[in-house]
Steps between C-alpha positions, in 0.01 A plus 500: 500500500654847517154651501446359850856533629528864413141613569472852658351504854180674379443245222199271501683211336392216727655150494224232533602153604288227340689202658310173491582130512302185398308334781719190479830703534753250645645761729159629619591851384235773480505840334459676836799309650744587219372859491609533864832330433603731212322770300552825317495798742165660525322205334140398579388135488193397298384148593324334206356248744314790667421738214270270302133410455421357841168362378665275238592141571811546282825662622619840377197593298500871433337703788207729444585855413388598852736241662790612276444874599480396869831311479675784326367746757614277792854492342504881492511500119362770271377480147780732371773290669757350268518139626799266452385141553755243588541130585715304736876453491449121528271453193572791273211590269190320618213681671582864436341484150174382660484808723598724204228338285246569782618861502450508123150346516394771749656776305781616730677753275872445585671184599804296398637151568849475642703256293588388767560504881758225481716722285420799722651315798801351305591842355514657845194724493368596847275267692344495850487191719312405808136550597402825322408811681176647357564654165138614483470835671128506443239332275379675190168513322578316181207545259291204400616425142333344200566138402650441157309180405680468160819389679334201670337188374260271704463125515209522257697695250796260514262196472343645190847543349591145576176365357515709180862401410533397145150597406441718193483865594680467836746769597786254548564625854833371645496388861843500667548322829796604727495195731788257500515229225420227763190674624390581141545139381329352810815309612555725812247601759359846551623684816141506629395163634214324319533714186555300176790597283496502116407777255236656288459339154692692243700708751869562469749449788740778561639473855596824666866381525531516120451877489738574781883511505604174673766683713336837589135387485423832320295527187699415184573790256221585261654332192559175696148505629372526140713203402350299790142584392579417134656166606169407653320566171316802628356739246508876597208560270264289703351556845672355801370378837752437784433255787696321770402364839324795663562795267845600639735365237238571231551867576874454460441353148277798415770739613762321294273515193456873554874554553582316181223690311367156390147545393260784564407590853133491424543132392642386834304384803584326826288213620459610864381164643758301303549129563376506854158601377520304175576165664222543754240589236615272221605141468645245259161351447355819363800562277636804688809330643761310309814317618798398293 
């Protein structure tokens, strides 16, 4: 936190607000609203509902490299900026890891996740309130990056993993689902109307809340994270796929695995479409959805 608070005026350390709420938020909160209400001075706001693949029927799918570069340019960001991505005071760690993961996929060299904005406010670090004045003096020309395909897995890739489970010669890929226990079991509805709840056969439920401190909503310390992963029977020597509802909390699981140094980075992938895609393309009748 001191890195932002004490930044010199010529520094290009830029806070990047990644605030986002589920579509069924009971208070009808939005990322843009809470960004206006309280934010880190000098922060820019990246809206994951806008910086996405607009041609996909699924929410939050990664944008094209061209759309990513356009969004970064419009925010006045440069490739050599040191970005500090942060969440909301209300939720703690939630959507910032998704934006950080997107930065990683597109090869942005320097970025961090603030752990977290709730603590930033409680510990008296500076904030701005009210409708922000323009922090963007001028747009930039962010270069179109390359896309790191090894960090992402598609529906077809996950489907093959599910169908090959238990077969001789299979990799033994572990699928971790960050949704709540009720959504995972099928006893609670999904936040998107008409979408079936349940889970992928063989997947492991690890709700986001279990890797966060219950009071501060910050990531647990590394050793505690490792204990959580071990308690779920995860093997750091085997590949891991993370999933959730739309790829937001899945990125938080990926970040926690990295922070805990649990497994090799090359063996971790995020299922971008996550449950919203899976439940629209699979069903109980074809063996791709289970409820328990």
